C-alpha positions as CSV (number, residue, x, y, z in Angstrom):
1,X,26.1,-16.0,14.1
2,X,23.8,-13.5,15.8
3,X,21.1,-15.0,17.9
4,X,17.6,-13.5,17.3
5,X,15.6,-12.8,20.5
6,X,11.9,-12.8,20.2
7,X,9.1,-11.5,22.4
8,X,5.5,-12.4,21.4
9,X,2.5,-10.4,22.2
10,X,-0.6,-12.5,21.5
11,X,-3.3,-10.7,19.5
12,X,-1.3,-7.5,19.4
13,X,0.6,-6.5,16.3
14,X,3.6,-4.2,16.6
15,X,3.4,-0.9,14.8
16,X,6.4,1.0,16.2
17,X,9.5,0.3,18.2
18,X,11.8,2.9,19.8
19,X,15.0,2.4,21.8
20,X,15.3,4.2,25.1
21,X,17.9,7.1,24.9
22,X,18.9,6.3,28.5
23,X,18.9,2.5,28.6
24,X,20.4,0.9,25.5
25,X,18.8,-2.5,26.0
26,X,15.3,-1.1,26.6
27,X,12.7,-0.6,23.9
28,X,9.1,0.6,23.8
29,X,6.6,-0.9,21.4
30,X,3.2,0.5,20.3
31,X,0.9,-2.4,19.2
32,X,-2.7,-2.8,18.0
33,X,-5.2,-5.6,17.5
34,X,-6.1,-6.7,14.0
35,X,-3.1,-4.9,12.4
36,X,-4.5,-1.6,13.5
37,X,-7.8,-1.9,11.6
38,X,-10.0,-2.4,14.6
39,X,-9.9,-3.3,18.3
40,X,-7.6,-2.2,21.2
41,X,-4.0,-1.3,21.6
42,X,-1.1,-1.9,23.9
43,X,2.1,-0.2,24.9
44,X,4.9,-2.5,25.9
45,X,8.3,-1.7,27.5
46,X,10.8,-4.5,27.0
47,X,14.3,-5.2,28.1
48,X,16.8,-7.4,26.2
49,X,18.6,-9.8,28.6
50,X,21.3,-12.4,28.0
51,X,18.6,-15.1,27.8
52,X,16.0,-13.3,25.8
53,X,13.5,-10.4,26.0
54,X,11.6,-9.6,29.2
55,X,8.5,-7.5,29.8
56,X,9.0,-4.5,32.0
57,X,5.6,-2.8,31.8
58,X,2.5,-3.1,29.7
59,X,-0.6,-1.0,29.4
60,X,-3.8,-1.6,27.5
61,X,-5.6,1.2,25.5
62,X,-9.1,1.3,24.2
63,X,-8.0,2.0,20.6
64,X,-5.0,1.0,18.5
65,X,-1.6,2.5,19.2
66,X,0.5,3.5,16.2
67,X,3.6,5.2,17.4
68,X,5.7,5.8,20.6
69,X,8.5,8.1,21.6
70,X,10.7,8.3,24.7
71,X,11.2,11.5,26.7
72,X,14.7,13.0,26.1
73,X,14.8,14.3,29.7
74,X,13.2,11.5,31.8
75,X,14.1,7.8,31.4
76,X,10.7,6.7,32.7
77,X,8.4,8.8,30.5
78,X,7.1,8.1,27.0
79,X,4.3,9.3,24.7
80,X,2.1,7.3,22.4
81,X,-0.3,8.1,19.6
82,X,-3.7,6.4,19.3
83,X,-6.4,5.6,16.8
84,X,-8.9,7.6,18.9
85,X,-7.0,10.8,18.0
86,X,-5.3,11.0,21.4
87,X,-1.8,11.3,22.7
88,X,-1.1,9.6,26.1
89,X,1.8,10.4,28.4
90,X,3.0,7.3,30.3
91,X,5.3,6.8,33.2
92,X,6.9,3.4,33.8
93,X,6.5,3.9,37.6
94,X,2.7,4.2,37.1
95,X,1.2,0.8,36.6
96,X,-2.3,1.7,35.6
97,X,-3.2,4.9,33.8
98,X,-1.5,7.5,31.7
99,X,-0.2,10.7,33.4
100,X,-2.2,12.7,30.9
101,X,-4.3,12.2,27.8
102,X,-4.6,15.0,25.2
103,X,-7.2,14.7,22.4
104,X,-7.2,17.5,19.9
105,X,-6.7,15.6,16.6
106,X,-10.0,14.7,15.0
107,X,-8.6,11.4,13.5
108,X,-5.9,8.8,14.2
109,X,-2.6,10.0,15.5
110,X,-0.1,8.1,13.4
111,X,3.2,9.7,14.4
112,X,4.8,11.2,17.6
113,X,8.3,12.4,18.2
114,X,10.1,14.1,21.2
115,X,12.6,16.9,20.4
116,X,16.3,16.2,21.0
117,X,17.9,19.6,20.7
118,X,19.3,21.2,23.8
119,X,17.1,23.6,25.8
120,X,13.9,22.3,24.0
121,X,11.4,19.8,25.4
122,X,8.6,19.5,22.8
123,X,6.4,16.8,21.3
124,X,5.2,16.8,17.7
125,X,2.3,14.7,16.4
126,X,1.0,13.9,12.9
127,X,-2.5,12.7,12.2
128,X,-4.9,11.4,9.6
129,X,-6.6,14.7,9.9
130,X,-3.8,16.2,7.8
131,X,-2.4,18.3,10.6
132,X,0.7,18.3,12.7
133,X,0.6,19.6,16.3
134,X,3.3,20.7,18.6
135,X,2.9,20.2,22.3
136,X,4.6,21.0,25.6
137,X,6.2,18.1,27.4
138,X,3.3,17.8,29.8
139,X,0.7,17.5,27.0
140,X,-1.3,20.3,28.8
141,X,-2.3,21.8,25.4
142,X,-1.0,22.1,21.9
143,X,1.2,25.1,21.2
144,X,0.5,25.3,17.5
145,X,-1.3,23.4,14.7
146,X,0.4,23.3,11.3
147,X,-1.6,22.8,8.1
148,X,-0.4,22.3,4.5
149,X,-0.4,18.6,3.8
150,X,-3.2,17.3,1.6
151,X,-3.0,13.7,2.9
152,X,-2.5,11.6,6.0
153,X,0.6,12.5,8.0
154,X,2.4,9.2,8.5
155,X,5.7,10.4,10.0
156,X,7.1,13.4,12.0
157,X,10.7,13.8,13.1
158,X,12.4,16.7,14.9
159,X,15.7,18.0,13.6
160,X,18.4,16.8,16.0
161,X,20.4,19.9,15.1
162,X,18.0,22.9,14.7
163,X,15.7,24.0,17.5
164,X,12.1,24.4,16.5
165,X,12.5,22.5,13.2
166,X,10.8,19.2,12.2
167,X,10.0,17.2,9.1
168,X,6.8,15.4,8.1
169,X,6.0,12.8,5.5
170,X,2.5,12.4,4.1
171,X,0.2,10.4,1.9
172,X,0.2,13.4,-0.5
173,X,3.7,12.3,-1.6
174,X,5.5,15.3,-0.1
175,X,8.2,15.7,2.6
176,X,7.8,19.0,4.4
177,X,10.2,20.9,6.7
178,X,8.5,23.2,9.3
179,X,9.8,26.2,11.2
180,X,8.1,26.4,14.6
181,X,9.1,30.1,15.2
182,X,7.3,31.1,12.0
183,X,4.6,28.5,12.4
184,X,5.0,27.8,8.7
185,X,6.3,25.2,6.2
186,X,9.7,26.3,4.9
187,X,10.2,23.6,2.3
188,X,7.8,21.2,0.5
189,X,9.5,18.5,-1.5
190,X,7.5,16.3,-4.0
191,X,9.7,13.4,-2.8
192,X,7.8,10.4,-4.3
193,X,5.0,9.7,-6.7
194,X,3.2,7.7,-4.0
195,X,2.4,7.9,-0.3
196,X,5.4,8.5,2.0
197,X,5.1,6.4,5.1
198,X,8.3,7.4,6.9
199,X,11.1,10.0,7.2
200,X,14.2,10.4,9.3
201,X,16.7,13.1,9.9
202,X,20.4,12.3,9.9
203,X,21.9,12.9,13.3
204,X,25.3,13.7,11.8
205,X,24.3,16.1,9.0
206,X,21.7,18.8,9.5
207,X,20.9,18.8,5.7
208,X,20.2,15.1,5.2
209,X,16.7,13.5,5.5
210,X,15.7,10.1,4.2
211,X,12.2,9.1,3.1
212,X,10.5,5.7,2.6
213,X,7.5,5.2,0.4
214,X,4.8,2.9,-0.9
215,X,6.7,2.9,-4.2
216,X,9.2,0.6,-2.5
217,X,12.1,3.0,-2.6
218,X,14.2,4.9,-0.1
219,X,15.3,8.5,-1.1
220,X,18.0,10.4,0.6
221,X,17.6,14.2,0.3
222,X,20.1,17.1,0.7
223,X,17.9,20.0,1.8
224,X,20.3,22.5,0.2
225,X,19.3,21.2,-3.3
226,X,16.0,19.3,-3.5
227,X,15.6,19.1,-7.3
228,X,16.4,15.4,-7.0
229,X,17.5,12.9,-4.3
230,X,21.2,12.4,-3.8
231,X,20.4,8.7,-3.5
232,X,17.5,6.5,-4.5
233,X,17.5,3.0,-3.2
234,X,15.4,0.1,-4.5
235,X,15.2,-3.5,-3.4
236,X,12.0,-3.8,-1.3
237,X,9.1,-5.5,-3.0
238,X,6.5,-4.0,-0.7
239,X,5.8,-0.6,0.8
240,X,8.5,0.8,3.1
241,X,6.9,1.3,6.5
242,X,9.9,2.7,8.4
243,X,13.3,4.2,7.6
244,X,16.1,5.1,10.0
245,X,19.4,6.8,9.3
246,X,22.0,5.0,11.3
247,X,25.6,6.2,10.9
248,X,28.2,8.7,9.9
249,X,27.8,8.0,6.2
250,X,24.0,8.4,6.1
251,X,23.3,4.7,6.2
252,X,19.5,4.1,6.3
253,X,17.8,0.9,7.5
254,X,14.4,0.3,6.1
255,X,11.6,-2.1,6.8
256,X,8.9,-3.1,4.3
257,X,5.6,-4.7,4.8
258,X,2.8,-6.2,2.7
259,X,1.2,-9.6,2.2
260,X,3.0,-12.3,4.0
261,X,6.5,-10.7,3.6
262,X,8.4,-8.5,6.1
263,X,12.0,-7.6,5.5
264,X,14.6,-5.2,6.9
265,X,17.3,-3.9,4.7
266,X,20.5,-2.1,5.7
267,X,21.9,0.3,3.1
268,X,25.5,1.3,3.3
269,X,27.9,4.0,2.1
270,X,25.4,6.6,1.0
271,X,27.6,9.8,1.3
272,X,25.7,12.4,-0.7
273,X,27.5,14.2,-3.5
274,X,28.4,17.9,-3.0
275,X,25.2,19.8,-3.7
276,X,25.0,21.8,-6.9
277,X,23.3,25.3,-7.0
278,X,19.5,25.0,-7.0
279,X,16.3,25.5,-5.1
280,X,16.6,24.3,-1.5
281,X,16.8,25.3,2.1
282,X,19.8,26.5,4.0
283,X,19.5,25.6,7.6
284,X,21.4,26.9,10.6
């Protein structure tokens, strides 16, 4: 039987957890007071050990922190998004203050992601101000601001395959795919009839993206034909806060939240059918 290891952060509620791409037993956690509704935030770096979970570093922030992403080129560096509209660049070797703070968003930053494609070192952020911004890795300034969503952007994720391409999920019910070279939205999918809180790009298939929604469902999309999802998965009884595509067969894991219930579900064997001709996006 698997032993569950727990780390407790008094008066700080976890919003996002990301595993280090360099150290498999290390995670970063963005946390907030009062479930992110008010108060301060904290960024925690934790290591799993044989005996439990140990705290490596922690930093306090003056507003809630909602998301975190590790650098893909430096094992000590991470970026967090805050309720004050800021992005902060942190270094584990620095015990006190962030390396840099960038504040261009006018409302909460709810999503951050660091690009994974070779030769690219960019950060994307999504905000309650309905915009996505792309930044250089030093957060010196935003390189472009992308508009098109008509609701809060809850999730942004770079394509692990295609340079300059990322997806975003919004409260307007759409999943959008953006082309940085054109500074434009290439595909807008009315993916759910409710707010979409999360999206993730499959690391093994450049055409597959999963979405998780307030409607309690996970949808798996083939971007070559977006008339309907290739899979729609139901089972959660509350909104799906986070979805991750895990393996070779497009296996998402999803976590739901609401009321006093919190569950994680693992969905298996979700190989999409061969796409039929129809409106979509051919990437490459």
